[in-house]
C-alpha positions in Angstrom: 24.4 -43.3 0.9 25.4 -39.7 0.3 22.6 -38.5 2.5 23.6 -40.9 5.3 27.1 -39.4 5.3 25.6 -36.0 6.3 24.6 -37.4 9.7 27.4 -37.0 12.3 28.0 -38.7 15.6 26.1 -37.1 18.4 23.6 -35.3 16.1 19.9 -34.8 17.0 18.0 -36.3 14.2 14.2 -35.8 13.6 12.3 -38.2 11.3 8.9 -37.6 9.7 6.0 -39.8 9.0 2.9 -41.2 10.7 2.8 -44.9 11.5 3.7 -46.5 8.1 2.8 -43.5 6.0 5.0 -40.8 4.6 8.1 -42.2 6.2 11.5 -41.4 4.7 12.3 -45.1 4.7 15.1 -44.9 2.1 17.0 -42.4 4.2 16.5 -44.1 7.5 17.5 -47.4 5.9 20.7 -45.8 4.5 21.6 -44.4 8.0 21.0 -47.8 9.5 23.2 -49.5 6.9 26.0 -47.1 7.4 25.9 -47.7 11.2 25.9 -51.5 10.8 28.8 -51.3 8.4 31.0 -48.7 10.1 29.6 -48.1 13.6 28.7 -44.5 12.6 26.8 -42.3 13.1 26.5 -43.2 16.8 25.2 -41.5 20.0 22.4 -39.9 18.1 19.3 -38.3 19.7 16.2 -39.4 17.8 13.3 -36.9 18.0 9.9 -37.8 16.6 6.2 -37.0 17.1 4.3 -39.9 15.7 6.0 -43.2 15.7 7.0 -44.4 12.3 7.1 -48.0 11.1 4.9 -51.0 10.8 6.3 -53.3 13.5 8.4 -54.9 10.8 11.9 -53.3 11.4 11.1 -50.2 9.5 10.8 -46.6 10.6 11.9 -46.0 14.2 13.3 -49.6 14.5 16.0 -48.6 12.0 17.6 -46.8 14.9 17.2 -49.7 17.4 20.9 -50.8 17.5 23.1 -50.7 20.6 25.4 -47.6 20.4 23.4 -45.9 17.6 21.3 -43.9 20.0 22.2 -41.9 23.1 18.6 -40.7 23.6 15.2 -40.9 22.0 12.3 -38.4 22.6 9.1 -39.5 21.0 5.3 -39.0 21.2 4.1 -42.5 20.2 6.2 -45.6 20.3 3.9 -48.5 19.3 5.0 -49.0 15.7 8.7 -49.5 16.6 8.6 -52.4 19.1 12.4 -53.0 19.1 13.1 -49.3 19.9 10.6 -49.5 22.7 12.1 -52.7 24.1 15.6 -51.1 24.1 14.2 -48.0 25.9 12.6 -50.0 28.6 15.8 -52.0 29.0 17.8 -48.8 29.6 19.9 -49.1 26.4 19.6 -45.3 25.9 17.9 -42.3 27.5 14.2 -42.3 26.6 11.3 -39.9 27.0 7.6 -40.2 26.1 6.0 -36.8 25.5 2.6 -35.9 24.2 2.5 -36.3 20.4 0.6 -33.0 19.9 3.0 -31.2 22.2 5.9 -32.3 20.0 4.1 -30.9 17.0 4.0 -27.6 18.7 7.6 -28.0 19.9 8.7 -28.0 16.2 7.0 -24.6 15.7 8.4 -23.2 18.9 12.0 -24.4 18.1 11.7 -22.7 14.7 10.6 -19.5 16.4 13.5 -19.7 18.9 11.0 -19.6 21.8 12.1 -20.4 25.3 10.0 -23.6 25.1 6.5 -24.9 24.6 4.2 -23.8 27.4 0.9 -25.7 27.8 -1.5 -27.3 30.2 -1.2 -30.6 28.3 0.5 -33.2 30.4 -0.3 -31.7 33.8 -0.8 -34.3 36.5 0.1 -37.2 34.1 3.3 -39.2 33.9 4.8 -36.3 31.9 4.4 -33.9 34.8 7.9 -33.6 36.4 6.3 -34.4 39.8 5.3 -37.8 38.3 8.5 -38.6 36.3 8.6 -36.0 33.5 8.1 -38.6 30.8 11.3 -40.5 31.6 11.1 -44.2 30.6 14.0 -45.7 32.4 16.5 -45.3 35.2 19.3 -44.0 33.0 17.3 -41.0 31.9 18.1 -38.1 34.2 17.8 -34.8 32.5 14.5 -32.9 33.0 13.0 -31.9 29.7 9.7 -30.8 31.3 9.6 -28.0 33.9 6.6 -27.0 36.1 6.0 -23.2 35.8 3.5 -20.8 37.2 2.0 -18.1 34.9 -0.6 -15.7 36.2 -1.2 -17.9 39.2 -1.8 -21.1 37.1 0.4 -24.1 36.7 1.7 -24.9 33.3 4.4 -27.3 31.8 7.3 -25.9 30.0 8.7 -28.3 27.4 12.3 -27.4 26.7 13.3 -26.9 23.1 15.4 -29.5 21.3 17.6 -28.0 18.5 17.7 -30.3 15.5 20.9 -31.1 13.5 19.3 -33.2 10.8 15.7 -33.9 9.8 14.7 -36.7 7.4 11.3 -36.2 5.8 9.4 -37.5 2.8 7.7 -35.5 0.1 6.4 -36.1 -3.4 8.1 -33.8 -5.9 11.0 -31.4 -5.5 12.1 -28.8 -8.0 15.7 -27.7 -8.7 15.4 -24.9 -6.0 14.4 -27.3 -3.2 10.7 -26.5 -3.2 8.8 -29.7 -2.3 5.2 -30.8 -2.4 3.4 -33.5 -0.4 0.2 -33.6 -2.5 0.3 -37.4 -3.0 0.8 -38.2 0.7 -1.8 -38.7 3.4 -1.3 -35.1 4.5 1.4 -32.5 5.2 1.8 -33.9 8.8 4.7 -32.0 10.5 7.0 -31.5 7.5 6.8 -27.7 7.3 7.4 -27.2 11.0 10.1 -29.9 11.2 12.1 -28.3 8.3 11.7 -24.8 9.8 12.9 -26.0 13.2 15.9 -27.7 11.6 16.8 -24.8 9.3 16.5 -22.4 12.2 18.7 -24.6 14.4 21.4 -24.4 11.8 20.8 -28.0 10.7 20.4 -29.9 7.5 17.0 -30.7 5.9 17.1 -33.9 3.8 14.0 -34.8 1.8 13.2 -38.1 0.1 11.1 -37.5 -3.0 9.7 -39.4 -5.9 11.3 -37.2 -8.5 13.0 -33.9 -9.2 11.1 -31.6 -11.6 12.0 -28.4 -13.4 12.2 -25.2 -11.4 9.0 -23.2 -11.7 6.9 -26.1 -12.7 5.3 -26.8 -9.3 2.0 -25.2 -8.2 3.1 -22.8 -5.4 -0.1 -23.7 -3.5 1.1 -27.3 -3.2 4.6 -26.4 -1.9 5.0 -27.3 1.9 8.8 -27.1 2.1 
């Protein structure tokens, strides 16, 4: 409940996890509960790489309530069917960008780069000449730009500053060092947290337990 109060109206929120694994479910559930009880936080931008959830109301579907989202930018929507239905119905602005590109976007946001420049997405529905990844009629802003570098076409994916990220780890020490050694893998947690920190945002981590400072193996620390 205390963590959910740190999310403000209009924030860009990035959530971690892959399908039903390593999702910060307690945190997303708390944010959902607060919205259903108070109507806040509202007008959020949800930013994720791999879709989180298990087609059971968890993960991304925690944010599938009218008024809760202003925009969603995601790389894979399948595990959150309600979120997808609302996107296609035009309930909020929605984009589908390549999942791997979003993984790189986290790193480039952290590095304060002008954007993520890549050939990935050229000539597909993500190419601005073919819609720019927009999923409905109410989505107007171009997040993907066609650029020419050294005579070759590339796509520039604009950076998305992150106000709050919700991720899941295993153990955290008293200084905020976190491990993910019991999860399926580190996924995007390091880059997501770097992007959030360097955007001036808040990093909120769901962990199994807090341990004494200095007791974690430094080689296992990912945050």
